[in-house]
C-alpha angles and dihedrals in degrees: 000000000000090000090060093045087066095054114122113210101198114101090196090063117088087222092057108133092202096062093093090054091048090049091052095045095048095050113113095239094046092052092049094044093050093048092046090050088050085070089060142284119324136193113231099259093043090051090048090054091048092051094054114207100022115126121231090246095050094046091049092050091046093050091048091052092047091048091049090053093049097251100110132043117212116201118187117193115204102241139119108285095024113250113217122182129187126206138161124267117219088265091051091047090053091050092048091050089056092047097049094072089051091053091047091050092050092050092047094048098048093105090057091044092049090050092049090049092051091049091048092049092051093056 
């Protein structure tokens, strides 16, 4: 318990112990993987197809980080070939449910963003 007594819950502090979690969660691939997994469990290659553009290496690293932080559950069934399925833990589901409105907002606001980009480029 002493380890948790030393946790600093202030992301603006350089000593903040949650910064690594925030860094993982706000990465492009983590956001997309969490929201995709919110749809239901995925096998690795199906998830890679769903998260269009992610490399095998990046998805693997992202899933490992999310598993380490308790967001994703990896279940490997002993078969030939091995069957590995990824799903959200309750903590991961909660994170995904907070990210979905952000994704929806970004998609809805793309016309304004595109306009702002055009205006910026013309200056």
